[in-house]
A tleap script that builds the chain and sets N, CA, C and O, in Angstrom:
source leaprc.protein.ff14SB
mol = sequence {
  NMET ARG VAL THR ASP THR GLY PRO GLY VAL
  ARG GLU ASP GLU ARG GLU LEU VAL VAL GLN
  ARG PHE TYR ARG SER ASP ARG SER ARG HIE
  ILE LYS GLY LEU GLY LEU GLY LEU SER LEU
  VAL ALA ALA ILE VAL LYS LEU HIE GLY PHE
  ARG PHE ASP ILE LEU PRO GLY LEU GLY PHE
  VAL VAL GLU ILE ALA PHE ARG PRO LYS THR
  ALA SER SER CVAL
}
set mol.1.N position { 7.770 -4.212 -9.464 }
set mol.1.CA position { 8.566 -3.157 -9.404 }
set mol.1.C position { 8.096 -2.349 -8.089 }
set mol.1.O position { 7.044 -2.687 -7.547 }
set mol.2.N position { 8.746 -1.448 -7.647 }
set mol.2.CA position { 9.342 -0.947 -6.327 }
set mol.2.C position { 9.410 0.653 -6.728 }
set mol.2.O position { 9.942 1.025 -7.774 }
set mol.3.N position { 8.782 1.594 -5.735 }
set mol.3.CA position { 8.408 2.763 -5.251 }
set mol.3.C position { 8.277 3.057 -4.467 }
set mol.3.O position { 7.633 2.549 -3.549 }
set mol.4.N position { 8.954 4.194 -4.520 }
set mol.4.CA position { 9.855 4.759 -2.771 }
set mol.4.C position { 9.771 6.329 -2.901 }
set mol.4.O position { 10.248 6.886 -3.890 }
set mol.5.N position { 9.361 6.799 -2.223 }
set mol.5.CA position { 9.410 8.302 -2.000 }
set mol.5.C position { 10.185 8.931 -0.434 }
set mol.5.O position { 10.586 8.210 0.480 }
set mol.6.N position { 10.239 10.500 -0.472 }
set mol.6.CA position { 11.576 10.717 0.925 }
set mol.6.C position { 10.913 11.396 2.077 }
set mol.6.O position { 11.456 12.106 2.923 }
set mol.7.N position { 8.554 10.781 1.892 }
set mol.7.CA position { 8.542 11.872 2.889 }
set mol.7.C position { 8.836 10.936 3.655 }
set mol.7.O position { 9.517 9.950 3.374 }
set mol.8.N position { 8.034 11.357 5.281 }
set mol.8.CA position { 7.735 10.674 6.347 }
set mol.8.C position { 7.755 8.635 6.527 }
set mol.8.O position { 8.103 7.732 7.288 }
set mol.9.N position { 7.095 8.906 5.181 }
set mol.9.CA position { 6.899 7.480 5.501 }
set mol.9.C position { 5.680 6.937 5.934 }
set mol.9.O position { 4.740 7.702 5.718 }
set mol.10.N position { 5.201 5.275 6.779 }
set mol.10.CA position { 4.331 4.814 7.567 }
set mol.10.C position { 4.477 4.063 8.243 }
set mol.10.O position { 4.996 2.951 8.140 }
set mol.11.N position { 3.849 4.793 9.361 }
set mol.11.CA position { 4.409 3.684 10.286 }
set mol.11.C position { 4.847 2.005 10.470 }
set mol.11.O position { 3.714 1.653 10.144 }
set mol.12.N position { 5.166 1.408 10.584 }
set mol.12.CA position { 4.908 -0.406 11.115 }
set mol.12.C position { 3.244 -0.725 11.600 }
set mol.12.O position { 2.720 -1.757 11.180 }
set mol.13.N position { 2.784 -0.174 12.128 }
set mol.13.CA position { 1.321 -0.261 13.065 }
set mol.13.C position { 0.315 0.668 11.817 }
set mol.13.O position { -0.903 0.679 11.635 }
set mol.14.N position { 1.098 1.169 11.328 }
set mol.14.CA position { -0.418 1.568 10.109 }
set mol.14.C position { -0.923 0.710 8.813 }
set mol.14.O position { -2.041 0.694 8.298 }
set mol.15.N position { 0.397 -0.078 8.411 }
set mol.15.CA position { 1.030 0.097 7.167 }
set mol.15.C position { -0.327 -1.200 6.990 }
set mol.15.O position { -0.792 -1.282 5.853 }
set mol.16.N position { -0.908 -2.137 8.042 }
set mol.16.CA position { -2.138 -2.791 7.077 }
set mol.16.C position { -3.546 -1.678 6.871 }
set mol.16.O position { -4.522 -2.105 6.256 }
set mol.17.N position { -3.554 -0.307 7.407 }
set mol.17.CA position { -4.450 0.432 7.542 }
set mol.17.C position { -5.038 1.080 6.266 }
set mol.17.O position { -6.191 1.066 5.834 }
set mol.18.N position { -3.746 1.734 5.719 }
set mol.18.CA position { -3.240 3.195 5.104 }
set mol.18.C position { -4.060 2.066 3.541 }
set mol.18.O position { -4.080 2.645 2.455 }
set mol.19.N position { -4.688 0.481 3.594 }
set mol.19.CA position { -4.395 0.532 2.028 }
set mol.19.C position { -6.272 -0.070 2.623 }
set mol.19.O position { -6.776 -1.176 2.424 }
set mol.20.N position { -6.740 0.840 3.175 }
set mol.20.CA position { -8.200 0.567 4.036 }
set mol.20.C position { -9.287 1.960 2.905 }
set mol.20.O position { -9.128 3.149 3.182 }
set mol.21.N position { -9.782 1.758 2.322 }
set mol.21.CA position { -11.131 2.700 2.530 }
set mol.21.C position { -11.366 3.750 3.390 }
set mol.21.O position { -11.764 3.590 4.544 }
set mol.22.N position { -11.142 4.804 2.888 }
set mol.22.CA position { -11.020 5.951 3.686 }
set mol.22.C position { -10.214 6.370 4.917 }
set mol.22.O position { -10.711 7.199 5.678 }
set mol.23.N position { -8.909 5.814 5.184 }
set mol.23.CA position { -8.044 5.755 6.397 }
set mol.23.C position { -7.637 6.816 6.083 }
set mol.23.O position { -7.919 7.167 4.937 }
set mol.24.N position { -6.747 7.846 7.017 }
set mol.24.CA position { -6.395 8.970 7.237 }
set mol.24.C position { -5.493 9.155 7.942 }
set mol.24.O position { -5.857 9.754 8.954 }
set mol.25.N position { -4.351 8.913 7.920 }
set mol.25.CA position { -3.519 8.982 9.012 }
set mol.25.C position { -3.745 9.800 10.296 }
set mol.25.O position { -4.855 10.321 10.186 }
set mol.26.N position { -3.235 10.102 11.338 }
set mol.26.CA position { -3.549 11.728 11.881 }
set mol.26.C position { -2.312 12.449 11.080 }
set mol.26.O position { -2.795 13.478 10.608 }
set mol.27.N position { -1.502 12.396 10.870 }
set mol.27.CA position { -0.203 12.643 10.150 }
set mol.27.C position { -0.285 13.783 8.645 }
set mol.27.O position { 0.615 14.506 8.219 }
set mol.28.N position { -1.583 13.612 8.143 }
set mol.28.CA position { -1.980 14.254 6.823 }
set mol.28.C position { -3.177 13.876 7.077 }
set mol.28.O position { -3.647 12.919 6.462 }
set mol.29.N position { -3.910 14.555 8.037 }
set mol.29.CA position { -4.971 15.410 7.925 }
set mol.29.C position { -4.904 16.041 7.551 }
set mol.29.O position { -4.330 15.173 6.893 }
set mol.30.N position { -4.843 17.070 7.026 }
set mol.30.CA position { -4.913 18.621 6.907 }
set mol.30.C position { -4.179 18.501 5.888 }
set mol.30.O position { -4.242 19.656 5.466 }
set mol.31.N position { -3.080 17.585 4.689 }
set mol.31.CA position { -3.379 17.178 3.166 }
set mol.31.C position { -4.676 16.976 2.631 }
set mol.31.O position { -5.565 16.372 3.231 }
set mol.32.N position { -4.800 17.536 1.383 }
set mol.32.CA position { -6.284 17.755 0.490 }
set mol.32.C position { -6.010 15.259 0.344 }
set mol.32.O position { -5.128 14.429 0.126 }
set mol.33.N position { -7.418 15.334 0.649 }
set mol.33.CA position { -7.260 13.874 0.164 }
set mol.33.C position { -8.361 13.002 0.967 }
set mol.33.O position { -8.442 13.166 2.184 }
set mol.34.N position { -9.316 11.964 0.231 }
set mol.34.CA position { -10.031 11.707 0.597 }
set mol.34.C position { -9.633 10.577 1.080 }
set mol.34.O position { -10.358 10.270 2.027 }
set mol.35.N position { -8.130 9.150 0.711 }
set mol.35.CA position { -7.822 8.476 1.391 }
set mol.35.C position { -8.507 7.032 0.654 }
set mol.35.O position { -8.855 5.945 1.114 }
set mol.36.N position { -8.503 7.401 -0.194 }
set mol.36.CA position { -9.400 6.131 -1.524 }
set mol.36.C position { -7.927 5.595 -2.359 }
set mol.36.O position { -7.777 4.437 -2.748 }
set mol.37.N position { -7.171 6.410 -2.490 }
set mol.37.CA position { -5.917 6.176 -3.019 }
set mol.37.C position { -4.981 4.303 -3.550 }
set mol.37.O position { -4.866 3.459 -4.439 }
set mol.38.N position { -4.560 4.710 -2.109 }
set mol.38.CA position { -4.323 3.753 -2.197 }
set mol.38.C position { -4.664 1.820 -1.675 }
set mol.38.O position { -4.060 0.749 -1.623 }
set mol.39.N position { -6.229 2.489 -1.350 }
set mol.39.CA position { -6.698 1.022 -1.090 }
set mol.39.C position { -7.426 1.076 -2.869 }
set mol.39.O position { -8.048 0.035 -3.083 }
set mol.40.N position { -7.435 1.587 -3.503 }
set mol.40.CA position { -8.095 1.562 -5.215 }
set mol.40.C position { -5.666 0.677 -6.222 }
set mol.40.O position { -5.248 0.277 -7.308 }
set mol.41.N position { -5.241 0.861 -5.149 }
set mol.41.CA position { -3.842 0.760 -5.927 }
set mol.41.C position { -4.020 -0.594 -5.670 }
set mol.41.O position { -3.874 -1.496 -6.496 }
set mol.42.N position { -4.520 -0.781 -3.843 }
set mol.42.CA position { -4.235 -1.971 -3.381 }
set mol.42.C position { -5.364 -3.548 -4.355 }
set mol.42.O position { -5.288 -4.601 -4.989 }
set mol.43.N position { -6.282 -2.511 -3.747 }
set mol.43.CA position { -7.700 -3.241 -5.135 }
set mol.43.C position { -6.942 -4.120 -6.186 }
set mol.43.O position { -6.501 -5.237 -5.914 }
set mol.44.N position { -6.843 -3.606 -7.236 }
set mol.44.CA position { -6.349 -4.028 -8.143 }
set mol.44.C position { -4.945 -4.516 -8.335 }
set mol.44.O position { -5.086 -5.534 -9.013 }
set mol.45.N position { -4.396 -4.442 -8.236 }
set mol.45.CA position { -3.282 -5.436 -8.291 }
set mol.45.C position { -3.305 -6.879 -7.569 }
set mol.45.O position { -2.954 -7.960 -8.043 }
set mol.46.N position { -3.810 -6.593 -6.305 }
set mol.46.CA position { -4.460 -8.670 -6.020 }
set mol.46.C position { -5.157 -8.425 -6.976 }
set mol.46.O position { -4.542 -9.073 -7.823 }
set mol.47.N position { -6.554 -7.670 -7.865 }
set mol.47.CA position { -7.841 -7.976 -8.554 }
set mol.47.C position { -6.772 -8.939 -9.735 }
set mol.47.O position { -7.389 -9.956 -10.052 }
set mol.48.N position { -5.142 -8.857 -10.551 }
set mol.48.CA position { -3.977 -9.274 -10.727 }
set mol.48.C position { -3.647 -9.837 -11.185 }
set mol.48.O position { -3.292 -10.095 -12.335 }
set mol.49.N position { -3.753 -10.484 -9.477 }
set mol.49.CA position { -3.123 -11.356 -8.434 }
set mol.49.C position { -1.445 -11.320 -8.937 }
set mol.49.O position { -0.839 -12.129 -9.640 }
set mol.50.N position { -1.058 -10.295 -8.407 }
set mol.50.CA position { -0.594 -9.385 -7.927 }
set mol.50.C position { 0.248 -9.366 -6.383 }
set mol.50.O position { 0.100 -10.529 -6.008 }
set mol.51.N position { 0.881 -8.795 -5.531 }
set mol.51.CA position { 1.476 -9.054 -4.124 }
set mol.51.C position { 1.797 -7.291 -4.222 }
set mol.51.O position { 2.680 -6.840 -4.951 }
set mol.52.N position { 0.922 -6.443 -3.362 }
set mol.52.CA position { 1.085 -5.340 -2.848 }
set mol.52.C position { 2.015 -4.959 -1.625 }
set mol.52.O position { 1.308 -4.684 -0.655 }
set mol.53.N position { 3.117 -4.871 -1.402 }
set mol.53.CA position { 3.143 -4.711 -0.075 }
set mol.53.C position { 3.777 -2.757 0.555 }
set mol.53.O position { 4.032 -1.708 -0.037 }
set mol.54.N position { 3.777 -3.120 1.720 }
set mol.54.CA position { 4.214 -1.617 1.913 }
set mol.54.C position { 5.415 -2.165 2.384 }
set mol.54.O position { 5.424 -3.366 2.652 }
set mol.55.N position { 6.956 -1.151 2.608 }
set mol.55.CA position { 7.767 -2.192 3.319 }
set mol.55.C position { 8.332 -1.423 4.161 }
set mol.55.O position { 8.149 -0.222 3.961 }
set mol.56.N position { 9.200 -1.821 5.375 }
set mol.56.CA position { 10.390 -0.594 5.692 }
set mol.56.C position { 10.521 0.434 5.339 }
set mol.56.O position { 9.652 0.777 4.537 }
set mol.57.N position { 11.594 1.501 5.672 }
set mol.57.CA position { 12.403 2.020 5.122 }
set mol.57.C position { 12.440 3.132 4.566 }
set mol.57.O position { 11.289 3.201 4.133 }
set mol.58.N position { 12.802 3.802 4.349 }
set mol.58.CA position { 13.383 5.763 4.670 }
set mol.58.C position { 12.285 6.181 3.477 }
set mol.58.O position { 12.524 5.976 2.287 }
set mol.59.N position { 10.871 6.882 4.033 }
set mol.59.CA position { 9.967 7.122 2.864 }
set mol.59.C position { 9.054 6.354 2.784 }
set mol.59.O position { 8.625 5.677 3.718 }
set mol.60.N position { 8.831 6.359 2.171 }
set mol.60.CA position { 7.245 5.448 1.217 }
set mol.60.C position { 7.707 4.798 0.291 }
set mol.60.O position { 8.262 5.307 -0.683 }
set mol.61.N position { 7.474 3.091 0.545 }
set mol.61.CA position { 8.256 2.238 0.068 }
set mol.61.C position { 6.858 1.207 -0.035 }
set mol.61.O position { 6.224 0.744 0.913 }
set mol.62.N position { 6.570 0.989 -1.703 }
set mol.62.CA position { 5.798 -0.137 -2.319 }
set mol.62.C position { 6.318 -0.881 -3.225 }
set mol.62.O position { 7.312 -0.651 -3.914 }
set mol.63.N position { 5.453 -2.024 -3.220 }
set mol.63.CA position { 6.361 -2.748 -3.946 }
set mol.63.C position { 5.130 -4.078 -4.137 }
set mol.63.O position { 4.862 -4.947 -3.308 }
set mol.64.N position { 4.651 -3.917 -5.229 }
set mol.64.CA position { 3.812 -4.230 -6.723 }
set mol.64.C position { 4.873 -5.780 -7.429 }
set mol.64.O position { 5.722 -5.751 -8.320 }
set mol.65.N position { 4.500 -6.692 -6.804 }
set mol.65.CA position { 5.690 -8.466 -7.248 }
set mol.65.C position { 4.158 -9.205 -8.186 }
set mol.65.O position { 3.023 -8.750 -8.332 }
set mol.66.N position { 4.820 -10.529 -8.681 }
set mol.66.CA position { 3.944 -11.048 -9.659 }
set mol.66.C position { 3.792 -12.271 -8.419 }
set mol.66.O position { 4.774 -12.741 -7.845 }
set mol.67.N position { 2.607 -12.612 -8.181 }
set mol.67.CA position { 2.223 -13.909 -6.909 }
set mol.67.C position { 2.192 -15.172 -8.556 }
set mol.67.O position { 1.290 -15.708 -9.201 }
set mol.68.N position { 3.239 -15.162 -8.608 }
set mol.68.CA position { 3.422 -17.264 -8.728 }
set mol.68.C position { 2.103 -18.471 -8.502 }
set mol.68.O position { 2.178 -18.939 -7.367 }
set mol.69.N position { 0.936 -19.064 -9.319 }
set mol.69.CA position { -0.079 -19.040 -8.651 }
set mol.69.C position { 0.320 -21.168 -7.961 }
set mol.69.O position { 1.099 -22.064 -8.288 }
set mol.70.N position { -0.066 -21.103 -7.604 }
set mol.70.CA position { 0.709 -22.673 -6.169 }
set mol.70.C position { -0.314 -23.853 -6.818 }
set mol.70.O position { -1.120 -23.462 -7.663 }
set mol.71.N position { -0.307 -24.918 -6.544 }
set mol.71.CA position { -0.648 -25.861 -6.669 }
set mol.71.C position { -2.705 -26.001 -6.028 }
set mol.71.O position { -3.786 -26.487 -6.359 }
set mol.72.N position { -2.155 -25.310 -5.140 }
set mol.72.CA position { -3.744 -25.195 -4.082 }
set mol.72.C position { -4.451 -24.046 -5.177 }
set mol.72.O position { -5.605 -24.268 -5.545 }
set mol.73.N position { -3.804 -22.939 -5.633 }
set mol.73.CA position { -4.899 -21.933 -4.969 }
set mol.73.C position { -4.657 -21.599 -7.660 }
set mol.73.O position { -4.412 -20.691 -8.455 }
set mol.74.N position { -4.951 -22.975 -7.663 }
set mol.74.CA position { -5.070 -22.544 -9.524 }
set mol.74.C position { -6.505 -23.144 -9.384 }
set mol.74.O position { -7.254 -23.188 -10.361 }
savepdb mol mol.pdb
quit
């Protein structure tokens, strides 16, 4: 599943940070929120064995994909 919006996007150096609890980018500090949304989504996705990736592109692009089990992860 891929979700895309037309907003300002996420800089490459912030892609790992935006999924941390309470992280707020300097560009979004004036917008209402606590910085929990993406961290909760990423945790739930990973808990169920899926992959959560923030992709480069125009706007904000998130991809949630099935992560098949390998012989070493069984």
